[in-house]
PDB file of N, CA, C, O and CB in Angstrom:
ATOM      1  N   MET A   1       0.849  -1.186   0.000  1.00  0.00           N
ATOM      2  CA  MET A   1       0.000   0.000   0.000  1.00  0.00           C
ATOM      3  C   MET A   1       0.888   1.241   0.000  1.00  0.00           C
ATOM      4  O   MET A   1       1.826   1.349   0.790  1.00  0.00           O
ATOM      5  CB  MET A   1      -0.962   0.003   1.227  1.00  0.00           C
ATOM      6  N   GLU A   2       0.582   2.158  -0.883  1.00  0.00           N
ATOM      7  CA  GLU A   2       1.352   3.389  -0.992  1.00  0.00           C
ATOM      8  C   GLU A   2       1.018   4.340   0.156  1.00  0.00           C
ATOM      9  O   GLU A   2      -0.143   4.477   0.541  1.00  0.00           O
ATOM     10  CB  GLU A   2       1.086   4.068  -2.339  1.00  0.00           C
ATOM     11  N   LYS A   3       2.034   4.985   0.690  1.00  0.00           N
ATOM     12  CA  LYS A   3       1.837   5.944   1.771  1.00  0.00           C
ATOM     13  C   LYS A   3       1.535   7.307   1.165  1.00  0.00           C
ATOM     14  O   LYS A   3       2.372   7.879   0.467  1.00  0.00           O
ATOM     15  CB  LYS A   3       3.085   6.012   2.700  1.00  0.00           C
ATOM     16  N   VAL A   4       0.349   7.824   1.428  1.00  0.00           N
ATOM     17  CA  VAL A   4      -0.060   9.148   0.952  1.00  0.00           C
ATOM     18  C   VAL A   4      -0.771   9.869   2.085  1.00  0.00           C
ATOM     19  O   VAL A   4      -1.078   9.264   3.113  1.00  0.00           O
ATOM     20  CB  VAL A   4      -0.983   9.042  -0.309  1.00  0.00           C
ATOM     21  N   SER A   5      -1.032  11.151   1.903  1.00  0.00           N
ATOM     22  CA  SER A   5      -1.718  11.936   2.927  1.00  0.00           C
ATOM     23  C   SER A   5      -3.202  11.553   2.984  1.00  0.00           C
ATOM     24  O   SER A   5      -3.724  10.912   2.073  1.00  0.00           O
ATOM     25  CB  SER A   5      -1.560  13.451   2.646  1.00  0.00           C
ATOM     26  N   MET A   6      -3.861  11.954   4.059  1.00  0.00           N
ATOM     27  CA  MET A   6      -5.296  11.679   4.200  1.00  0.00           C
ATOM     28  C   MET A   6      -6.087  12.359   3.093  1.00  0.00           C
ATOM     29  O   MET A   6      -7.060  11.799   2.589  1.00  0.00           O
ATOM     30  CB  MET A   6      -5.805  12.147   5.575  1.00  0.00           C
ATOM     31  N   LEU A   7      -5.680  13.549   2.716  1.00  0.00           N
ATOM     32  CA  LEU A   7      -6.377  14.277   1.664  1.00  0.00           C
ATOM     33  C   LEU A   7      -6.294  13.534   0.338  1.00  0.00           C
ATOM     34  O   LEU A   7      -7.280  13.470  -0.396  1.00  0.00           O
ATOM     35  CB  LEU A   7      -5.800  15.682   1.517  1.00  0.00           C
ATOM     36  N   ALA A   8      -5.149  12.982   0.029  1.00  0.00           N
ATOM     37  CA  ALA A   8      -4.972  12.257  -1.230  1.00  0.00           C
ATOM     38  C   ALA A   8      -5.754  10.945  -1.252  1.00  0.00           C
ATOM     39  O   ALA A   8      -6.048  10.423  -2.328  1.00  0.00           O
ATOM     40  CB  ALA A   8      -3.495  11.977  -1.466  1.00  0.00           C
ATOM     41  N   LYS A   9      -6.093  10.409  -0.087  1.00  0.00           N
ATOM     42  CA  LYS A   9      -6.854   9.160  -0.016  1.00  0.00           C
ATOM     43  C   LYS A   9      -8.344   9.365  -0.254  1.00  0.00           C
ATOM     44  O   LYS A   9      -9.055   8.402  -0.542  1.00  0.00           O
ATOM     45  CB  LYS A   9      -6.646   8.508   1.328  1.00  0.00           C
ATOM     46  N   MET A  10      -8.829  10.592  -0.139  1.00  0.00           N
ATOM     47  CA  MET A  10     -10.252  10.855  -0.257  1.00  0.00           C
ATOM     48  C   MET A  10     -10.724  10.731  -1.704  1.00  0.00           C
ATOM     49  O   MET A  10     -10.000  11.102  -2.628  1.00  0.00           O
ATOM     50  CB  MET A  10     -10.575  12.240   0.282  1.00  0.00           C
ATOM     51  N   PRO A  11     -11.950  10.204  -1.905  1.00  0.00           N
ATOM     52  CA  PRO A  11     -12.484  10.084  -3.272  1.00  0.00           C
ATOM     53  C   PRO A  11     -13.061  11.401  -3.774  1.00  0.00           C
ATOM     54  O   PRO A  11     -13.337  12.304  -2.984  1.00  0.00           O
ATOM     55  CB  PRO A  11     -13.558   9.000  -3.329  1.00  0.00           C
ATOM     56  N   GLY A  12     -13.242  11.507  -5.081  1.00  0.00           N
ATOM     57  CA  GLY A  12     -13.911  12.648  -5.687  1.00  0.00           C
ATOM     58  C   GLY A  12     -12.957  13.714  -6.186  1.00  0.00           C
ATOM     59  O   GLY A  12     -11.739  13.538  -6.208  1.00  0.00           O
ATOM     60  N   ASP A  13     -13.561  14.843  -6.592  1.00  0.00           N
ATOM     61  CA  ASP A  13     -12.760  15.970  -7.078  1.00  0.00           C
ATOM     62  C   ASP A  13     -12.189  16.735  -5.882  1.00  0.00           C
ATOM     63  O   ASP A  13     -12.358  16.320  -4.735  1.00  0.00           O
ATOM     64  CB  ASP A  13     -13.617  16.917  -7.982  1.00  0.00           C
ATOM     65  N   GLU A  14     -11.516  17.848  -6.153  1.00  0.00           N
ATOM     66  CA  GLU A  14     -10.832  18.574  -5.082  1.00  0.00           C
ATOM     67  C   GLU A  14     -11.799  19.049  -4.005  1.00  0.00           C
ATOM     68  O   GLU A  14     -11.511  18.899  -2.817  1.00  0.00           O
ATOM     69  CB  GLU A  14     -10.079  19.762  -5.655  1.00  0.00           C
ATOM     70  N   TRP A  15     -12.937  19.618  -4.392  1.00  0.00           N
ATOM     71  CA  TRP A  15     -13.910  20.106  -3.417  1.00  0.00           C
ATOM     72  C   TRP A  15     -14.428  18.955  -2.558  1.00  0.00           C
ATOM     73  O   TRP A  15     -14.557  19.103  -1.343  1.00  0.00           O
ATOM     74  CB  TRP A  15     -15.081  20.813  -4.127  1.00  0.00           C
ATOM     75  N   GLN A  16     -14.725  17.810  -3.176  1.00  0.00           N
ATOM     76  CA  GLN A  16     -15.226  16.658  -2.442  1.00  0.00           C
ATOM     77  C   GLN A  16     -14.175  16.084  -1.502  1.00  0.00           C
ATOM     78  O   GLN A  16     -14.505  15.621  -0.410  1.00  0.00           O
ATOM     79  CB  GLN A  16     -15.694  15.591  -3.406  1.00  0.00           C
ATOM     80  N   LYS A  17     -12.916  16.111  -1.917  1.00  0.00           N
ATOM     81  CA  LYS A  17     -11.843  15.617  -1.056  1.00  0.00           C
ATOM     82  C   LYS A  17     -11.783  16.417   0.245  1.00  0.00           C
ATOM     83  O   LYS A  17     -11.699  15.840   1.329  1.00  0.00           O
ATOM     84  CB  LYS A  17     -10.489  15.687  -1.787  1.00  0.00           C
ATOM     85  N   PHE A  18     -11.828  17.748   0.135  1.00  0.00           N
ATOM     86  CA  PHE A  18     -11.782  18.586   1.337  1.00  0.00           C
ATOM     87  C   PHE A  18     -13.040  18.412   2.181  1.00  0.00           C
ATOM     88  O   PHE A  18     -12.960  18.374   3.409  1.00  0.00           O
ATOM     89  CB  PHE A  18     -11.611  20.060   0.954  1.00  0.00           C
ATOM     90  N   ALA A  19     -14.205  18.304   1.531  1.00  0.00           N
ATOM     91  CA  ALA A  19     -15.450  18.110   2.278  1.00  0.00           C
ATOM     92  C   ALA A  19     -15.429  16.772   3.020  1.00  0.00           C
ATOM     93  O   ALA A  19     -15.838  16.696   4.179  1.00  0.00           O
ATOM     94  CB  ALA A  19     -16.667  18.175   1.328  1.00  0.00           C
ATOM     95  N   ASN A  20     -14.959  15.733   2.359  1.00  0.00           N
ATOM     96  CA  ASN A  20     -14.871  14.420   3.006  1.00  0.00           C
ATOM     97  C   ASN A  20     -13.873  14.426   4.155  1.00  0.00           C
ATOM     98  O   ASN A  20     -14.108  13.796   5.186  1.00  0.00           O
ATOM     99  CB  ASN A  20     -14.478  13.353   1.989  1.00  0.00           C
ATOM    100  N   LEU A  21     -12.771  15.127   3.987  1.00  0.00           N
ATOM    101  CA  LEU A  21     -11.773  15.194   5.058  1.00  0.00           C
ATOM    102  C   LEU A  21     -12.302  15.972   6.263  1.00  0.00           C
ATOM    103  O   LEU A  21     -12.062  15.578   7.404  1.00  0.00           O
ATOM    104  CB  LEU A  21     -10.482  15.842   4.543  1.00  0.00           C
ATOM    105  N   ARG A  22     -13.020  17.074   6.020  1.00  0.00           N
ATOM    106  CA  ARG A  22     -13.639  17.811   7.128  1.00  0.00           C
ATOM    107  C   ARG A  22     -14.669  16.932   7.845  1.00  0.00           C
ATOM    108  O   ARG A  22     -14.762  16.950   9.072  1.00  0.00           O
ATOM    109  CB  ARG A  22     -14.308  19.111   6.610  1.00  0.00           C
ATOM    110  N   LEU A  23     -15.436  16.169   7.073  1.00  0.00           N
ATOM    111  CA  LEU A  23     -16.425  15.268   7.665  1.00  0.00           C
ATOM    112  C   LEU A  23     -15.744  14.196   8.513  1.00  0.00           C
ATOM    113  O   LEU A  23     -16.186  13.913   9.626  1.00  0.00           O
ATOM    114  CB  LEU A  23     -17.280  14.613   6.568  1.00  0.00           C
ATOM    115  N   LEU A  24     -14.679  13.602   7.995  1.00  0.00           N
ATOM    116  CA  LEU A  24     -13.948  12.583   8.738  1.00  0.00           C
ATOM    117  C   LEU A  24     -13.385  13.145  10.036  1.00  0.00           C
ATOM    118  O   LEU A  24     -13.508  12.512  11.084  1.00  0.00           O
ATOM    119  CB  LEU A  24     -12.824  12.009   7.886  1.00  0.00           C
ATOM    120  N   TYR A  25     -12.766  14.329   9.984  1.00  0.00           N
ATOM    121  CA  TYR A  25     -12.189  14.920  11.187  1.00  0.00           C
ATOM    122  C   TYR A  25     -13.278  15.324  12.178  1.00  0.00           C
ATOM    123  O   TYR A  25     -13.096  15.178  13.387  1.00  0.00           O
ATOM    124  CB  TYR A  25     -11.331  16.135  10.824  1.00  0.00           C
ATOM    125  N   GLY A  26     -14.403  15.829  11.684  1.00  0.00           N
ATOM    126  CA  GLY A  26     -15.517  16.154  12.576  1.00  0.00           C
ATOM    127  C   GLY A  26     -16.049  14.922  13.273  1.00  0.00           C
ATOM    128  O   GLY A  26     -16.360  14.963  14.464  1.00  0.00           O
ATOM    129  N   TYR A  27     -16.157  13.825  12.539  1.00  0.00           N
ATOM    130  CA  TYR A  27     -16.603  12.554  13.115  1.00  0.00           C
ATOM    131  C   TYR A  27     -15.595  12.061  14.150  1.00  0.00           C
ATOM    132  O   TYR A  27     -15.970  11.618  15.235  1.00  0.00           O
ATOM    133  CB  TYR A  27     -16.799  11.491  12.008  1.00  0.00           C
ATOM    134  N   MET A  28     -14.317  12.143  13.803  1.00  0.00           N
ATOM    135  CA  MET A  28     -13.267  11.682  14.704  1.00  0.00           C
ATOM    136  C   MET A  28     -13.253  12.500  16.001  1.00  0.00           C
ATOM    137  O   MET A  28     -13.134  11.932  17.086  1.00  0.00           O
ATOM    138  CB  MET A  28     -11.900  11.762  14.011  1.00  0.00           C
ATOM    139  N   PHE A  29     -13.372  13.827  15.898  1.00  0.00           N
ATOM    140  CA  PHE A  29     -13.315  14.678  17.088  1.00  0.00           C
ATOM    141  C   PHE A  29     -14.577  14.596  17.936  1.00  0.00           C
ATOM    142  O   PHE A  29     -14.567  15.027  19.090  1.00  0.00           O
ATOM    143  CB  PHE A  29     -13.078  16.109  16.683  1.00  0.00           C
ATOM    144  N   SER A  30     -15.664  14.053  17.391  1.00  0.00           N
ATOM    145  CA  SER A  30     -16.891  13.948  18.179  1.00  0.00           C
ATOM    146  C   SER A  30     -16.917  12.690  19.046  1.00  0.00           C
ATOM    147  O   SER A  30     -17.832  12.516  19.851  1.00  0.00           O
ATOM    148  CB  SER A  30     -18.099  13.959  17.259  1.00  0.00           C
ATOM    149  N   HIS A  31     -15.933  11.821  18.893  1.00  0.00           N
ATOM    150  CA  HIS A  31     -15.862  10.590  19.674  1.00  0.00           C
ATOM    151  C   HIS A  31     -14.860  10.741  20.817  1.00  0.00           C
ATOM    152  O   HIS A  31     -13.884  11.483  20.705  1.00  0.00           O
ATOM    153  CB  HIS A  31     -15.475   9.401  18.775  1.00  0.00           C
ATOM    154  N   PRO A  32     -15.114  10.026  21.921  1.00  0.00           N
ATOM    155  CA  PRO A  32     -14.186  10.111  23.048  1.00  0.00           C
ATOM    156  C   PRO A  32     -12.847   9.463  22.721  1.00  0.00           C
ATOM    157  O   PRO A  32     -12.743   8.629  21.821  1.00  0.00           O
ATOM    158  CB  PRO A  32     -14.791   9.454  24.281  1.00  0.00           C
ATOM    159  N   GLY A  33     -11.848   9.856  23.455  1.00  0.00           N
ATOM    160  CA  GLY A  33     -10.515   9.286  23.282  1.00  0.00           C
ATOM    161  C   GLY A  33      -9.528  10.308  22.776  1.00  0.00           C
ATOM    162  O   GLY A  33      -9.877  11.463  22.533  1.00  0.00           O
ATOM    163  N   LYS A  34      -8.300   9.876  22.619  1.00  0.00           N
ATOM    164  CA  LYS A  34      -7.215  10.752  22.186  1.00  0.00           C
ATOM    165  C   LYS A  34      -7.347  11.066  20.703  1.00  0.00           C
ATOM    166  O   LYS A  34      -7.567  10.165  19.893  1.00  0.00           O
ATOM    167  CB  LYS A  34      -5.850  10.110  22.477  1.00  0.00           C
ATOM    168  N   LYS A  35      -7.215  12.329  20.347  1.00  0.00           N
ATOM    169  CA  LYS A  35      -7.300  12.774  18.962  1.00  0.00           C
ATOM    170  C   LYS A  35      -5.896  12.949  18.404  1.00  0.00           C
ATOM    171  O   LYS A  35      -5.137  13.788  18.891  1.00  0.00           O
ATOM    172  CB  LYS A  35      -8.103  14.094  18.850  1.00  0.00           C
ATOM    173  N   LEU A  36      -5.543  12.174  17.397  1.00  0.00           N
ATOM    174  CA  LEU A  36      -4.202  12.226  16.834  1.00  0.00           C
ATOM    175  C   LEU A  36      -4.246  12.580  15.356  1.00  0.00           C
ATOM    176  O   LEU A  36      -4.936  11.930  14.570  1.00  0.00           O
ATOM    177  CB  LEU A  36      -3.489  10.894  17.036  1.00  0.00           C
ATOM    178  N   LEU A  37      -3.515  13.599  14.990  1.00  0.00           N
ATOM    179  CA  LEU A  37      -3.316  13.962  13.587  1.00  0.00           C
ATOM    180  C   LEU A  37      -1.822  13.939  13.323  1.00  0.00           C
ATOM    181  O   LEU A  37      -1.034  14.412  14.142  1.00  0.00           O
ATOM    182  CB  LEU A  37      -3.936  15.372  13.251  1.00  0.00           C
ATOM    183  N   PHE A  38      -1.435  13.396  12.194  1.00  0.00           N
ATOM    184  CA  PHE A  38      -0.025  13.385  11.855  1.00  0.00           C
ATOM    185  C   PHE A  38       0.346  14.699  11.182  1.00  0.00           C
ATOM    186  O   PHE A  38      -0.531  15.435  10.730  1.00  0.00           O
ATOM    187  CB  PHE A  38       0.310  12.189  10.945  1.00  0.00           C
ATOM    188  N   MET A  39       1.624  14.995  11.113  1.00  0.00           N
ATOM    189  CA  MET A  39       2.109  16.275  10.596  1.00  0.00           C
ATOM    190  C   MET A  39       1.596  16.547   9.182  1.00  0.00           C
ATOM    191  O   MET A  39       1.734  15.716   8.284  1.00  0.00           O
ATOM    192  CB  MET A  39       3.634  16.301  10.609  1.00  0.00           C
ATOM    193  N   GLY A  40       1.012  17.707   9.007  1.00  0.00           N
ATOM    194  CA  GLY A  40       0.486  18.113   7.712  1.00  0.00           C
ATOM    195  C   GLY A  40      -0.986  17.806   7.542  1.00  0.00           C
ATOM    196  O   GLY A  40      -1.632  18.390   6.671  1.00  0.00           O
ATOM    197  N   ASP A  41      -1.544  16.900   8.351  1.00  0.00           N
ATOM    198  CA  ASP A  41      -2.964  16.570   8.232  1.00  0.00           C
ATOM    199  C   ASP A  41      -3.856  17.704   8.724  1.00  0.00           C
ATOM    200  O   ASP A  41      -5.014  17.802   8.320  1.00  0.00           O
ATOM    201  CB  ASP A  41      -3.272  15.301   9.007  1.00  0.00           C
ATOM    202  N   GLU A  42      -3.325  18.554   9.588  1.00  0.00           N
ATOM    203  CA  GLU A  42      -4.159  19.618  10.156  1.00  0.00           C
ATOM    204  C   GLU A  42      -4.511  20.706   9.148  1.00  0.00           C
ATOM    205  O   GLU A  42      -5.434  21.481   9.397  1.00  0.00           O
ATOM    206  CB  GLU A  42      -3.459  20.240  11.334  1.00  0.00           C
ATOM    207  N   PHE A  43      -3.814  20.791   8.030  1.00  0.00           N
ATOM    208  CA  PHE A  43      -4.182  21.774   7.004  1.00  0.00           C
ATOM    209  C   PHE A  43      -4.313  21.144   5.624  1.00  0.00           C
ATOM    210  O   PHE A  43      -4.369  21.873   4.634  1.00  0.00           O
ATOM    211  CB  PHE A  43      -3.155  22.891   6.958  1.00  0.00           C
ATOM    212  N   GLY A  44      -4.361  19.846   5.524  1.00  0.00           N
ATOM    213  CA  GLY A  44      -4.621  19.172   4.257  1.00  0.00           C
ATOM    214  C   GLY A  44      -3.451  19.200   3.289  1.00  0.00           C
ATOM    215  O   GLY A  44      -3.602  19.608   2.137  1.00  0.00           O
ATOM    216  N   GLN A  45      -2.318  18.781   3.739  1.00  0.00           N
ATOM    217  CA  GLN A  45      -1.146  18.724   2.864  1.00  0.00           C
ATOM    218  C   GLN A  45      -1.358  17.608   1.841  1.00  0.00           C
ATOM    219  O   GLN A  45      -1.795  16.516   2.204  1.00  0.00           O
ATOM    220  CB  GLN A  45       0.170  18.487   3.688  1.00  0.00           C
ATOM    221  N   TRP A  46      -1.056  17.869   0.568  1.00  0.00           N
ATOM    222  CA  TRP A  46      -1.281  16.879  -0.490  1.00  0.00           C
ATOM    223  C   TRP A  46      -0.314  15.707  -0.405  1.00  0.00           C
ATOM    224  O   TRP A  46      -0.704  14.563  -0.642  1.00  0.00           O
ATOM    225  CB  TRP A  46      -1.160  17.536  -1.848  1.00  0.00           C
ATOM    226  N   SER A  47       0.922  15.976  -0.076  1.00  0.00           N
ATOM    227  CA  SER A  47       1.905  14.899  -0.024  1.00  0.00           C
ATOM    228  C   SER A  47       2.107  14.451   1.416  1.00  0.00           C
ATOM    229  O   SER A  47       1.794  15.178   2.358  1.00  0.00           O
ATOM    230  CB  SER A  47       3.244  15.350  -0.643  1.00  0.00           C
ATOM    231  N   GLU A  48       2.630  13.253   1.569  1.00  0.00           N
ATOM    232  CA  GLU A  48       2.918  12.762   2.906  1.00  0.00           C
ATOM    233  C   GLU A  48       4.065  13.565   3.508  1.00  0.00           C
ATOM    234  O   GLU A  48       4.918  14.074   2.781  1.00  0.00           O
ATOM    235  CB  GLU A  48       3.260  11.257   2.876  1.00  0.00           C
ATOM    236  N   TRP A  49       4.086  13.678   4.821  1.00  0.00           N
ATOM    237  CA  TRP A  49       5.136  14.439   5.497  1.00  0.00           C
ATOM    238  C   TRP A  49       6.493  13.808   5.218  1.00  0.00           C
ATOM    239  O   TRP A  49       6.645  12.586   5.227  1.00  0.00           O
ATOM    240  CB  TRP A  49       4.873  14.507   7.018  1.00  0.00           C
ATOM    241  N   ASN A  50       7.478  14.673   4.971  1.00  0.00           N
ATOM    242  CA  ASN A  50       8.842  14.232   4.698  1.00  0.00           C
ATOM    243  C   ASN A  50       9.772  15.057   5.580  1.00  0.00           C
ATOM    244  O   ASN A  50       9.750  16.287   5.532  1.00  0.00           O
ATOM    245  CB  ASN A  50       9.209  14.385   3.172  1.00  0.00           C
ATOM    246  N   HIS A  51      10.581  14.386   6.378  1.00  0.00           N
ATOM    247  CA  HIS A  51      11.450  15.113   7.308  1.00  0.00           C
ATOM    248  C   HIS A  51      12.534  15.915   6.594  1.00  0.00           C
ATOM    249  O   HIS A  51      13.102  16.834   7.183  1.00  0.00           O
ATOM    250  CB  HIS A  51      12.094  14.143   8.276  1.00  0.00           C
ATOM    251  N   ASP A  52      12.829  15.586   5.343  1.00  0.00           N
ATOM    252  CA  ASP A  52      13.846  16.332   4.595  1.00  0.00           C
ATOM    253  C   ASP A  52      13.318  17.666   4.063  1.00  0.00           C
ATOM    254  O   ASP A  52      14.088  18.612   3.897  1.00  0.00           O
ATOM    255  CB  ASP A  52      14.359  15.490   3.438  1.00  0.00           C
ATOM    256  N   THR A  53      12.025  17.747   3.798  1.00  0.00           N
ATOM    257  CA  THR A  53      11.469  18.975   3.219  1.00  0.00           C
ATOM    258  C   THR A  53      10.642  19.785   4.202  1.00  0.00           C
ATOM    259  O   THR A  53      10.503  20.995   4.022  1.00  0.00           O
ATOM    260  CB  THR A  53      10.624  18.636   2.030  1.00  0.00           C
ATOM    261  N   GLY A  54      10.093  19.168   5.225  1.00  0.00           N
ATOM    262  CA  GLY A  54       9.259  19.889   6.184  1.00  0.00           C
ATOM    263  C   GLY A  54       7.827  20.020   5.704  1.00  0.00           C
ATOM    264  O   GLY A  54       7.453  19.473   4.667  1.00  0.00           O
ATOM    265  N   LEU A  55       7.033  20.747   6.466  1.00  0.00           N
ATOM    266  CA  LEU A  55       5.620  20.926   6.133  1.00  0.00           C
ATOM    267  C   LEU A  55       5.437  22.024   5.093  1.00  0.00           C
ATOM    268  O   LEU A  55       6.256  22.936   4.980  1.00  0.00           O
ATOM    269  CB  LEU A  55       4.812  21.255   7.392  1.00  0.00           C
ATOM    270  N   GLN A  56       4.369  21.924   4.350  1.00  0.00           N
ATOM    271  CA  GLN A  56       4.065  22.891   3.290  1.00  0.00           C
ATOM    272  C   GLN A  56       3.106  23.958   3.827  1.00  0.00           C
ATOM    273  O   GLN A  56       1.936  23.999   3.446  1.00  0.00           O
ATOM    274  CB  GLN A  56       3.450  22.175   2.045  1.00  0.00           C
ATOM    275  N   TRP A  57       3.610  24.814   4.708  1.00  0.00           N
ATOM    276  CA  TRP A  57       2.765  25.804   5.370  1.00  0.00           C
ATOM    277  C   TRP A  57       2.186  26.825   4.413  1.00  0.00           C
ATOM    278  O   TRP A  57       1.188  27.467   4.739  1.00  0.00           O
ATOM    279  CB  TRP A  57       3.544  26.509   6.432  1.00  0.00           C
ATOM    280  N   HIS A  58       2.776  26.994   3.251  1.00  0.00           N
ATOM    281  CA  HIS A  58       2.242  27.951   2.280  1.00  0.00           C
ATOM    282  C   HIS A  58       0.840  27.559   1.806  1.00  0.00           C
ATOM    283  O   HIS A  58       0.121  28.401   1.268  1.00  0.00           O
ATOM    284  CB  HIS A  58       3.184  28.061   1.081  1.00  0.00           C
ATOM    285  N   LEU A  59       0.441  26.304   1.994  1.00  0.00           N
ATOM    286  CA  LEU A  59      -0.891  25.855   1.574  1.00  0.00           C
ATOM    287  C   LEU A  59      -2.003  26.496   2.397  1.00  0.00           C
ATOM    288  O   LEU A  59      -3.141  26.572   1.934  1.00  0.00           O
ATOM    289  CB  LEU A  59      -0.988  24.344   1.680  1.00  0.00           C
ATOM    290  N   VAL A  60      -1.699  26.953   3.592  1.00  0.00           N
ATOM    291  CA  VAL A  60      -2.730  27.545   4.457  1.00  0.00           C
ATOM    292  C   VAL A  60      -3.286  28.831   3.858  1.00  0.00           C
ATOM    293  O   VAL A  60      -4.393  29.240   4.210  1.00  0.00           O
ATOM    294  CB  VAL A  60      -2.160  27.827   5.852  1.00  0.00           C
ATOM    295  N   ALA A  61      -2.549  29.474   2.968  1.00  0.00           N
ATOM    296  CA  ALA A  61      -3.043  30.686   2.309  1.00  0.00           C
ATOM    297  C   ALA A  61      -4.196  30.380   1.353  1.00  0.00           C
ATOM    298  O   ALA A  61      -4.971  31.276   1.018  1.00  0.00           O
ATOM    299  CB  ALA A  61      -1.908  31.372   1.551  1.00  0.00           C
ATOM    300  N   ASN A  62      -4.315  29.142   0.915  1.00  0.00           N
ATOM    301  CA  ASN A  62      -5.402  28.726   0.029  1.00  0.00           C
ATOM    302  C   ASN A  62      -6.664  28.514   0.866  1.00  0.00           C
ATOM    303  O   ASN A  62      -6.602  27.826   1.885  1.00  0.00           O
ATOM    304  CB  ASN A  62      -5.025  27.423  -0.756  1.00  0.00           C
ATOM    305  N   PRO A  63      -7.807  29.082   0.469  1.00  0.00           N
ATOM    306  CA  PRO A  63      -9.032  28.944   1.271  1.00  0.00           C
ATOM    307  C   PRO A  63      -9.470  27.495   1.488  1.00  0.00           C
ATOM    308  O   PRO A  63     -10.034  27.177   2.535  1.00  0.00           O
ATOM    309  CB  PRO A  63     -10.151  29.698   0.609  1.00  0.00           C
ATOM    310  N   MET A  64      -9.222  26.618   0.526  1.00  0.00           N
ATOM    311  CA  MET A  64      -9.608  25.212   0.694  1.00  0.00           C
ATOM    312  C   MET A  64      -8.794  24.564   1.823  1.00  0.00           C
ATOM    313  O   MET A  64      -9.335  23.784   2.606  1.00  0.00           O
ATOM    314  CB  MET A  64      -9.406  24.430  -0.633  1.00  0.00           C
ATOM    315  N   HIS A  65      -7.526  24.878   1.906  1.00  0.00           N
ATOM    316  CA  HIS A  65      -6.670  24.306   2.929  1.00  0.00           C
ATOM    317  C   HIS A  65      -6.896  24.967   4.286  1.00  0.00           C
ATOM    318  O   HIS A  65      -6.713  24.321   5.318  1.00  0.00           O
ATOM    319  CB  HIS A  65      -5.214  24.435   2.522  1.00  0.00           C
ATOM    320  N   SER A  66      -7.284  26.220   4.308  1.00  0.00           N
ATOM    321  CA  SER A  66      -7.478  26.908   5.581  1.00  0.00           C
ATOM    322  C   SER A  66      -8.782  26.519   6.261  1.00  0.00           C
ATOM    323  O   SER A  66      -8.987  26.856   7.427  1.00  0.00           O
ATOM    324  CB  SER A  66      -7.444  28.401   5.370  1.00  0.00           C
ATOM    325  N   GLY A  67      -9.666  25.821   5.564  1.00  0.00           N
ATOM    326  CA  GLY A  67     -10.912  25.361   6.170  1.00  0.00           C
ATOM    327  C   GLY A  67     -10.714  24.264   7.193  1.00  0.00           C
ATOM    328  O   GLY A  67     -11.510  24.129   8.122  1.00  0.00           O
ATOM    329  N   LEU A  68      -9.669  23.485   7.037  1.00  0.00           N
ATOM    330  CA  LEU A  68      -9.408  22.407   7.989  1.00  0.00           C
ATOM    331  C   LEU A  68      -8.973  22.944   9.354  1.00  0.00           C
ATOM    332  O   LEU A  68      -9.492  22.474  10.366  1.00  0.00           O
ATOM    333  CB  LEU A  68      -8.340  21.470   7.438  1.00  0.00           C
ATOM    334  N   PRO A  69      -8.033  23.919   9.434  1.00  0.00           N
ATOM    335  CA  PRO A  69      -7.730  24.483  10.755  1.00  0.00           C
ATOM    336  C   PRO A  69      -8.933  25.215  11.361  1.00  0.00           C
ATOM    337  O   PRO A  69      -9.094  25.231  12.582  1.00  0.00           O
ATOM    338  CB  PRO A  69      -6.544  25.439  10.653  1.00  0.00           C
ATOM    339  N   ALA A  70      -9.767  25.813  10.525  1.00  0.00           N
ATOM    340  CA  ALA A  70     -10.958  26.492  11.040  1.00  0.00           C
ATOM    341  C   ALA A  70     -11.905  25.489  11.679  1.00  0.00           C
ATOM    342  O   ALA A  70     -12.546  25.794  12.685  1.00  0.00           O
ATOM    343  CB  ALA A  70     -11.675  27.261   9.916  1.00  0.00           C
ATOM    344  N   LEU A  71     -12.000  24.301  11.106  1.00  0.00           N
ATOM    345  CA  LEU A  71     -12.823  23.244  11.681  1.00  0.00           C
ATOM    346  C   LEU A  71     -12.285  22.837  13.041  1.00  0.00           C
ATOM    347  O   LEU A  71     -13.050  22.650  13.988  1.00  0.00           O
ATOM    348  CB  LEU A  71     -12.881  22.031  10.745  1.00  0.00           C
ATOM    349  N   GLY A  72     -10.961  22.698  13.141  1.00  0.00           N
ATOM    350  CA  GLY A  72     -10.337  22.312  14.414  1.00  0.00           C
ATOM    351  C   GLY A  72     -10.581  23.334  15.516  1.00  0.00           C
ATOM    352  O   GLY A  72     -10.738  22.960  16.678  1.00  0.00           O
ATOM    353  N   GLY A  73     -10.615  24.619  15.170  1.00  0.00           N
ATOM    354  CA  GLY A  73     -10.859  25.662  16.152  1.00  0.00           C
ATOM    355  C   GLY A  73     -12.304  25.687  16.623  1.00  0.00           C
ATOM    356  O   GLY A  73     -12.600  26.147  17.726  1.00  0.00           O
ATOM    357  N   ALA A  74     -13.209  25.182  15.770  1.00  0.00           N
ATOM    358  CA  ALA A  74     -14.631  25.192  16.120  1.00  0.00           C
ATOM    359  C   ALA A  74     -15.020  24.024  17.007  1.00  0.00           C
ATOM    360  O   ALA A  74     -16.065  24.043  17.658  1.00  0.00           O
ATOM    361  CB  ALA A  74     -15.471  25.174  14.871  1.00  0.00           C
ATOM    362  N   ILE A  75     -14.171  23.008  17.025  1.00  0.00           N
ATOM    363  CA  ILE A  75     -14.539  21.798  17.785  1.00  0.00           C
ATOM    364  C   ILE A  75     -13.931  21.863  19.172  1.00  0.00           C
ATOM    365  O   ILE A  75     -14.117  20.946  19.972  1.00  0.00           O
ATOM    366  CB  ILE A  75     -14.071  20.508  17.052  1.00  0.00           C
TER     367      ILE A  75
END
């Protein structure tokens, strides 16, 4: 199985991928227990995290990517 980000695993077009990811995170945060997100998942990074390159923080300037941190602040 290829290692990819959560966003890349979602079905559909770009809008559907972000909507599905917000739905998944909302579902996950509504359940009891420890909430774990891996690096880059909090803003919908397209590629898997790589320690040689770091996180792609420039993606947060895009409104589609900034919706995921906004969801986290609301929960």
